[in-house]
C-alpha positions in Angstrom: 1.0 -0.6 0.3 -2.6 -0.8 -0.2 -2.0 0.9 -3.6 1.0 -1.1 -4.8 -0.9 -4.3 -3.8 -3.7 -3.4 -6.1 -1.6 -2.7 -9.0 0.5 -6.2 -8.2 -2.8 -8.0 -8.5 -4.6 -6.5 -11.4 -5.3 -8.9 -14.0 -3.3 -11.6 -12.2 -5.6 -14.9 -12.5 -9.0 -14.8 -10.3 -8.7 -11.2 -10.6 -10.1 -8.0 -13.0 -8.1 -6.6 -15.3 -8.9 -2.4 -15.0 -6.9 0.3 -16.2 -5.1 1.9 -13.6 -3.2 4.7 -13.8 -1.2 6.2 -10.3 0.5 9.7 -10.1 3.4 10.2 -7.8 6.4 12.3 -6.9 10.3 11.6 -6.2 9.9 12.2 -2.2 6.6 9.8 -2.5 8.7 6.5 -4.2 11.9 6.9 -2.0 10.1 5.2 1.0 10.4 1.1 -0.2 7.3 -0.7 0.5 6.5 -4.4 1.0 6.7 -6.8 -1.7 3.1 -7.6 -2.5 4.3 -11.1 -2.8 4.8 -11.3 1.2 1.9 -9.0 1.8 -0.4 -11.5 -0.4 0.7 -14.8 2.0 -0.7 -12.8 5.2 -3.8 -10.5 3.5 -7.1 -11.7 4.3 -9.5 -11.6 1.3 -13.1 -11.4 1.5 -15.5 -12.2 -1.7 -19.3 -10.9 -2.2 -21.0 -14.3 -2.2 -19.0 -17.1 -0.3 -18.9 -18.2 3.1 -17.0 -16.6 6.1 -15.7 -18.6 8.9 -16.4 -15.9 11.3 -14.4 -17.4 14.6 -11.4 -18.6 12.1 -11.5 -14.7 11.0 -11.9 -13.4 14.1 -8.4 -15.2 15.3 -6.5 -14.1 11.4 -7.6 -10.3 12.2 -5.4 -10.8 15.9 -2.8 -12.5 14.2 -2.1 -9.7 11.6 -2.3 -6.9 14.6 -5.6 -5.6 14.2 -8.0 -4.7 17.8 -11.3 -5.6 18.3 -13.1 -2.8 19.5 -17.2 -2.1 20.1 -17.5 0.6 17.0 -14.6 1.3 14.6 -13.2 5.0 14.1 -9.4 4.5 13.0 -7.2 2.0 11.0 -6.3 -1.1 12.5 -9.6 -1.9 14.6 -12.3 -4.5 13.9 -16.1 -5.2 15.2 -17.9 -8.2 15.1 -22.2 -7.6 16.0 -24.1 -10.2 15.1 -24.1 -10.6 11.3 -22.3 -7.5 10.5 -18.9 -7.4 10.7 -16.1 -3.7 10.5 -13.0 -3.6 9.8 -11.1 -0.5 9.1 -7.7 -1.6 7.2 -4.9 0.1 7.5 -4.0 2.4 4.8 -7.7 3.0 4.1 -9.6 6.2 4.2 -13.1 3.9 5.0 -13.9 1.4 6.7 -15.3 -1.8 5.3 -19.0 -3.2 6.5 -19.4 -7.1 5.7 -22.8 -8.2 6.4 -23.8 -12.3 6.5 -26.4 -13.9 5.6 -25.9 -17.0 8.1 -22.4 -17.8 6.9 -22.6 -16.3 3.3 -21.2 -12.8 2.8 -24.5 -11.3 1.5 -22.9 -7.4 1.1 -19.1 -5.9 1.7 -19.2 -2.0 1.0 -17.6 1.5 2.3 -18.6 3.4 4.9 -18.3 6.6 7.0 -17.6 5.7 10.7 -19.2 9.3 11.6 -22.3 9.1 10.2 -22.6 5.3 9.2 -23.6 6.3 5.8 -22.6 4.0 3.0 -20.1 5.4 0.6 -20.4 2.4 -2.2 -20.4 -1.3 -2.8 -17.7 -3.5 -3.2 -17.1 -7.6 -4.6 -14.0 -8.2 -3.2 -11.5 -6.6 -0.3 -8.2 -7.7 0.7 -7.3 -6.6 4.4 -3.5 -6.0 4.6 -1.6 -6.5 8.2 0.1 -4.1 10.0 3.4 -3.2 7.9 5.2 -1.4 10.8 5.0 -4.6 12.8 4.2 -7.8 10.4 7.6 -7.9 8.2 11.1 -8.1 8.3 13.5 -5.7 6.5 14.2 -8.3 3.5 10.8 -8.1 2.8 10.9 -4.6 2.2 11.5 -3.5 -1.6 11.9 -0.4 -4.2 8.3 0.8 -5.9 9.8 0.1 -9.0 10.4 -3.5 -8.5 6.7 -3.9 -6.5 4.8 -3.5 -9.2 4.2 -5.5 -12.5 7.3 -5.2 -14.8 4.9 -4.3 -18.0 3.9 -1.4 -16.4 4.5 1.9 -18.8 6.2 4.6 -16.6 5.7 8.1 -17.7 8.4 10.8 -16.7 7.9 14.3 -16.7 11.5 15.8 -16.8 13.4 12.7 -16.2 16.7 15.0 -15.3 14.7 17.3 -12.5 13.3 13.5 -11.3 16.7 12.3 -10.3 18.2 15.4 -9.0 15.0 15.5 -6.2 15.4 12.0 -6.0 19.0 12.3 -4.9 18.4 15.4 -2.9 15.6 14.0 -0.7 17.1 10.4 -0.3 20.0 12.6 1.5 18.3 14.8 3.3 16.0 11.7 4.9 19.2 9.9 5.5 20.8 12.7 7.1 17.8 13.4 9.4 17.5 9.7 10.6 21.0 10.4 12.4 20.5 13.7 14.3 19.7 13.9 17.8 16.0 15.3 18.5 14.5 16.9 21.3 12.9 14.4 24.0 9.4 15.5 22.8 10.5 14.3 19.2 11.1 10.9 20.6 8.2 9.7 18.6 9.4 11.8 15.9 13.0 10.3 15.8 11.6 6.7 15.8 9.2 6.9 12.9 12.2 8.5 11.2 14.2 5.9 11.8 11.9 3.0 11.2 11.7 4.5 7.3 13.3 2.3 4.9 14.2 4.3 1.9 15.6 2.8 -1.4 18.8 4.6 -2.6 18.7 6.2 -6.2 21.0 3.8 -7.7 18.5 1.0 -6.8 15.7 3.1 -8.1 17.2 3.3 -11.7 18.7 0.2 -11.9 14.5 -1.1 -11.3 13.6 1.5 -14.1 15.7 -0.5 -16.6 13.3 -3.3 -16.4 10.5 -1.0 -17.6 8.8 0.6 -20.2 9.2 4.2 -19.8 8.5 7.0 -21.7 10.3 10.6 -20.8 9.0 14.1 -21.5 11.3 17.1 -21.0 15.0 17.4 -20.6 16.7 13.9 -20.0 19.5 11.7 -18.8 21.2 8.9 -19.3 20.6 7.7 -16.3 17.1 6.8 -17.5 16.8 4.9 -21.0 13.6 5.3 -22.7 11.2 3.2 -24.8 9.8 6.6 -26.0 10.9 10.0 -25.7 8.0 12.8 -26.2 9.3 16.4 -27.0 
C-alpha cells in the first residue's frame, strides 16, 4: 500500500516528480490494494519546516490505528517524548523520528530502533492507517487500477504471466475455503481476509496502460510495443 501510494502521488501538485521503477511478480500483484484516493483521505502528512499541532496529531494517530508506547519497535506504534516524536508507520522497514523546534518540524529521519542510529534524512513523509482495520471492501482495487494511467508497464513473458496469475489466483481462492487445524486459526483468518483480484479484472485494467511485451505473447494482453 505504501509503495502504491508513492507511485500515485509522484508528480501530483505539491509533490516532486521522480523516475520510479517497481519490479514485481504475478503472486504479488494478485492481492488487491487500498485505492490511493481512500488512503489520502486518512493519511497524515508531515513536512520539514511546517508547524505541527502535537495534541491534534496524537488524536489522529490513535484514530488511524496506532498505539502509543514508550519506545517504538514494530509497525503501528508511536511515542512522544518532549520535542521528539517516533512513528513506526505500517509497511515501513524503519520508523520515523520527527524532531521539533517549539512547534516547527526541524528534522525528519529514518532510524534503526535497535541502535537508534539514523538511516537517512527526509523532507516529507506520509503516515498511512492500519489497512487491516480502517478500510471497507469497496475501497480495495487491483494494483493496475491504483497506479497512474500513464505508467509504462514492461512485461516479460506475457503468456507465462497470465498462466501463473490464474494458477496462483485459483490456488489462493481454494485455500481460503479449506478447514485448517486448530493451531492455524490465525493463518486461516489471515487468508480469508486477503482480497484478491480475479484474472479478468487484472487484464481489463492493463488495457488502459502503456504496455511493452517481451517474449511469448498472448492476445489477452494488447501491447503498445513489442520487443523480440
